[in-house]
C-alpha positions as CSV (number, residue, x, y, z in Angstrom):
1,M,18.3,10.8,3.0
2,S,16.1,11.3,0.5
3,C,12.2,10.2,0.6
4,M,11.5,6.5,-0.5
5,Y,8.2,7.9,-1.8
6,C,9.8,10.8,-3.3
7,D,12.7,9.2,-5.0
8,P,12.7,6.1,-7.3
9,Q,15.7,5.5,-6.9
10,N,15.7,4.7,-3.3
11,E,17.7,2.0,-2.5
12,N,15.0,0.9,0.9
13,R,12.2,1.8,-1.5
14,K,13.4,-1.1,-4.7
15,N,14.0,-3.5,-1.5
16,I,11.0,-3.3,-0.1
17,L,8.1,-2.1,-2.5
18,I,6.6,-3.0,-6.6
19,E,5.4,0.2,-7.7
20,V,1.5,0.0,-9.4
21,G,0.6,2.9,-11.3
22,R,-0.1,6.0,-10.7
23,L,-3.8,7.6,-9.4
24,P,-5.0,10.5,-9.0
25,H,-3.9,11.3,-5.8
26,S,-1.5,8.2,-5.2
27,T,1.4,6.6,-5.7
28,L,0.1,2.9,-5.9
29,F,2.0,-0.1,-4.2
30,I,2.7,-3.5,-3.4
31,L,4.4,-4.3,-0.3
32,K,7.3,-7.2,-1.6
33,N,6.5,-9.2,2.0
34,Q,3.1,-10.3,1.4
35,N,2.8,-11.7,5.0
36,H,-1.0,-10.7,4.1
37,L,-1.7,-11.6,0.8
38,G,-2.3,-8.6,-1.2
39,R,-1.2,-5.8,0.9
40,V,-0.2,-2.4,-0.9
41,V,0.5,0.8,0.0
42,V,-1.3,4.1,-1.3
43,A,1.3,6.9,-1.2
44,L,0.5,11.2,-1.8
45,N,1.8,11.8,-5.1
46,T,2.7,15.8,-3.2
47,H,5.3,15.6,-0.4
48,R,3.9,16.3,3.0
49,Q,4.5,15.4,6.4
50,E,1.0,15.5,8.4
51,V,-2.3,14.5,7.1
52,Y,-3.8,17.9,8.3
53,E,-1.2,19.2,6.2
54,L,-2.9,18.2,3.0
55,T,-5.5,21.3,1.0
56,E,-8.5,19.6,0.9
57,E,-8.5,18.9,-3.0
58,E,-5.3,16.8,-1.5
59,R,-7.0,15.5,1.0
60,N,-10.9,14.2,-0.5
61,G,-8.6,13.0,-3.5
62,F,-5.9,10.7,-1.2
63,F,-8.7,9.1,0.4
64,A,-11.0,8.9,-2.4
65,D,-7.7,6.9,-4.4
66,V,-7.1,4.6,-0.9
67,A,-11.6,3.9,-1.1
68,A,-10.8,2.3,-5.1
69,V,-8.3,0.8,-3.7
70,S,-9.6,-0.8,-0.8
71,K,-12.4,-1.8,-3.1
72,A,-9.7,-3.8,-5.2
73,V,-8.0,-5.5,-3.0
74,S,-11.0,-7.1,-1.8
75,E,-13.1,-8.1,-5.1
76,L,-9.1,-9.3,-5.6
77,F,-8.2,-11.1,-2.4
78,H,-11.7,-11.4,-0.3
79,P,-10.3,-11.2,3.1
80,D,-12.5,-11.3,6.0
81,K,-11.8,-8.0,6.9
82,L,-9.4,-4.5,5.6
83,N,-7.6,-2.7,8.0
84,Y,-5.6,0.7,7.7
85,G,-2.6,2.2,8.7
86,I,-0.8,5.8,8.6
87,F,3.1,5.8,10.9
88,G,5.3,8.0,9.3
89,D,7.8,7.8,11.6
90,G,9.8,5.2,10.2
91,V,9.1,7.4,6.5
92,P,7.3,10.8,7.8
93,H,5.3,10.9,4.1
94,V,1.9,10.4,3.6
95,H,0.9,6.8,3.4
96,M,-1.7,4.7,4.1
97,H,-1.1,0.8,4.5
98,I,-4.1,-1.3,2.9
99,V,-4.3,-4.5,5.2
100,P,-6.5,-7.9,3.9
101,K,-7.3,-9.4,7.3
102,Y,-8.6,-13.3,7.3
103,K,-10.2,-15.1,9.6
104,D,-7.4,-17.7,12.0
105,Q,-4.4,-16.8,9.7
106,L,-2.1,-14.0,10.8
107,Q,-2.8,-11.9,13.1
108,W,-6.8,-11.9,12.7
109,G,-8.4,-9.9,16.4
110,N,-4.7,-8.1,16.6
111,F,-3.7,-4.8,15.5
112,F,-1.0,-5.5,12.1
113,W,2.8,-5.6,12.5
114,D,5.9,-6.6,10.7
115,K,7.9,-6.8,13.4
116,G,9.2,-10.5,14.6
117,I,6.5,-11.6,11.8
118,E,9.2,-14.4,9.3
119,E,8.7,-12.6,5.4
120,V,5.9,-14.4,2.9
121,K,8.1,-13.1,-0.4
122,L,6.2,-14.4,-4.1
123,T,8.0,-15.1,-7.1
124,D,9.0,-12.7,-9.8
125,E,5.9,-14.4,-11.2
126,Q,3.1,-13.7,-9.0
127,Y,4.3,-10.0,-8.5
128,A,4.0,-9.3,-11.8
129,Q,0.9,-11.2,-11.9
130,M,-0.4,-9.4,-8.7
131,V,0.8,-6.3,-10.3
132,Q,-0.8,-6.9,-13.2
133,Q,-4.4,-7.4,-11.4
134,Y,-4.4,-4.2,-9.6
135,K,-3.8,-2.3,-12.6
136,D,-6.6,-3.5,-14.4
137,K,-9.1,-3.7,-11.3
138,L,-7.9,0.3,-11.4
139,G,-7.8,1.1,-14.8
140,I,-3.8,2.6,-14.7
141,K,-1.8,2.3,-17.6
């Protein structure tokens, strides 16, 4: 089975993610499930399974990309807090979920988790608008 972050033709990737574009060390994706409005994933451009496998340049660059994306999420969607998650047991490729959290809304005060939670899907136009907002904010061509 191919890594969904390395293979643009991967069916699982097509089903759950929308590619926004490449950053210096990573690629930004919007999750189609927007139960936390603005939720994205930042995936390292090089295939690595663990953070400790990154070179110093990759590590510094990846976290610089994460910081830039986090700021964009905050400026675009005004969450009360951002949650960050690096898992990888399901998809063993270094990637980070950036999850906007809003007071008195889904999972506030708890960790984010998708199992058993109803998915929120947007229209194609809403996804396209979100992609463009991220591209504009981050200077992605």
